[in-house]
N, C-alpha and C positions, 0 to 999 in steps of 0.2 A: 267661908270658903277659903280654901289653900291658894297661895297665890301658883297661878297657872295651870288652875283646874279649868275641866271644859264643862260646861251644862250640856246635859242630856246622857249623862253614862258613859259608858267604856266606847272608845271609839273603836271602828270595825278593824281588823286587819285586811286588808286586800288581799297580801301577799298567802294568806290561808284558803282565798276561795282561788289560786290560779291553780291548773294541773300543769305538769313538767310531761313534757313531749320527746320523742328520742327523732332527731330529725333526718332522715335520710340521702345521700347522695343521690344528686339525678343521673340518669343514662349515661354513660361514656365516661365516667372518671373508676379506674379501678386502683386499688380493689372497691369493691362496692360494699355498700356497710352505712353507717350511722357516720355522721360529722359532727354533728350539734346535738346540747341537751337545752329545750328552752322553756321557759313558761309562759303559759296564754290562759286566758281569760273564757274565753267561748273559742270553740272547736270553729264555727263557721264564720267568727267575724277574723280567726286567724289563716285564712282561704285570701293567699295574694300577699301574704305577708313577705317581704324581699329578706334575705340575712345572708350580710356577707362574712366571709371569708378568705383565707388565701390560697393560693395554689397548693403550698407543704400541706395545710390540713387537709384539703381534699385529696392528697395523695399519702396519706401516712400508710404505712403499711405497705408502700410500693420500694422495691428497692433501686426504685431507678428516679432518686433525689439530684435538686441544684440549690444553688443559693439563689439561684432567680427566682426560685418557685416561692420564696416568702415574698418578693418585690411584685407580684400579678396577684391583685384582687380578684376572686368569683363570686358571683350574685346567683343564689337559687333561690326560687320562690315557691312555696307552702301550697300545691295545687289539693290533697286533700289529706285531713286527719282519721286513722281510725286506728282504734285500740291502743291511744298512745303513740304512736307513730305517725309519722308526719313524710310523703313519699312529696319529692320536690320535684320541680324543673328548671333548665338549667336558663339564666336569665341574662346572662352575659356576663364579661369579664375586664378588668383594663389593669395599664400599666400603673405602678404606685408613682407619687409624683417626684418622688426622690429617686427611684431608678431611670425617670424620664430624662431628671437633673441632671443625673451620672452620665446619661450617655451624651448632652450637648458637648461638643468641641469647639474650636475655634479654628475657623479656615478650613471648617467641614462645612456641609449645605443638607440642611433638614426638607425631606418631601415627603406630605401628608397624602393622603386618598382617603376619602370616606365614601362610601354606595353601599345600596340595599340588595342583600343576593338569597335565594330562596333556596332550600333544601329539596331533594328530592321527594319526599314527606311533607312539606309543604309549610316548613318554619321560615319566616321572614328573617334576617337579621340586617340589621347595618354594619358595615365592618369598617373598621374606621384604621388604616395602616400608616407607617412611618419607616423612614428609613434615612439614616444618615451614611453619607458618603465619605471619604477618605480624606478627598481634595474639594473645595467649592467646584460645580459647576453651572453650568447656564440655563437658562431657561427652559432652553429646547432638550436640554437633557432631563431636566424633571419631569418635562410633559412624558417626554418619551418613558421616562419610569413610570409613571403612572397607566400610561397605557397598557402599558408590558403587565402590570401586577392587576390590573383589570382583566386585561384578555386570561391571564391565568386563574384569577376567581372566580369569572364565570363560564370558564371551562368546568374548571372541578366541584363547586359546592353545589350546583343543579346535581351532581351523581351523589351525593354525599347523603345517607341519614341525617338525624340532626345528631344522634352519638357520636358519629365520625364525622362530622363539622367537630363539635365538642373537644374530640381527642384532637383534630389537625389544627384546629387554633390553640389551644390550651398547652398546648405539649405535654399533655399528660398521658401521651400515648408513647411510647419508646419506640428510638428507631434513629437512624441513624440522620444529628441535626449539625450542621455546621457549626462554630464559633460565633459565625456572625447572625445568627438568629437564634433563635429557642424555641418553634413549634416545625412541625414537617411539612405545614403549609407555607410557612415562611422560608424554609429552606427550596421551595418547588420555586416560589417567586425570585429567592437570589440567585438560584442557576440561571434564570434568564436574564435578570437585570444585572447581573455581573456583566453581560457582553458589552452593555452602553459606560458602566461606571464603576469603580472601585468603591466596593461596600461594604462601611464600617460593623453596621449594625439595621438590620430589617425584620420587624414583623409587625404582627397583627395587635397592636396600642388598645383598641377596643374593640368589643361587641356588645351590640345590645339586641334585645328579643324585640321586634317591633308586632311583630304579629301571629298567630296561629291558625291552621285549618279551623279550627273550635271556633275563636273569636272572630274569622271572618265571617264562617255559616252564621252568628250570631250579626251580625253588621248588616249581612244580604240579605236574612231573612225577611220576607217582605209578608204586613201584617196580613191578616185574613180577613179579605171584604165579608161584611155579614150582609145578607141579600136583604135590601129593604118587602118588607110586607106590602104584599098584594092586596089592594081595598076588593070589601066583599062584593059581590055579585048580587 
């Protein structure tokens, strides 16, 4: 037998068994359309698969582009596949580590804040905010910044649909955004927080989908009780 040959005949090429599908953007990203072309083995097993892109990838074709969009990662999750096309939902986003490192400066304070919020249509997201002040601030002002950010988020997010939430936190919707932030909701928080301290940057550094109305319905569903058979008379 020749060196390196394997018993049992030809090795099956797994790539030939794969099917390529077009992955559509979730609601909230403009312009709508496809963003990926990925291989799958089985449509059912592919459900729930999370695909990473940059915000720049998600915004291709939109004239409102910026350099920061390369520094923001967006995660989308496959919901269903039909006729070679995968529909997705927004799973979350986050700042790239390199972008976060570039924001750190000596003589500046960093403020972090994390809390869960639920949209008008019942999608709960874990929202992480980050702020960098121009100069160092004390613990009291940091606490005040967190309270103010929480007030703005708790007032606004429950009034949004999930599509509006995506547009507001990722910066995927055009609008007047100050240079100290990169999203519309960041601009709203900045408008209030700048009364407390001079802000160099403030934004939603990370979001994560915690639950959906469908997932909660599955969790809260009670098993049907089977009535005990009555003994024969």
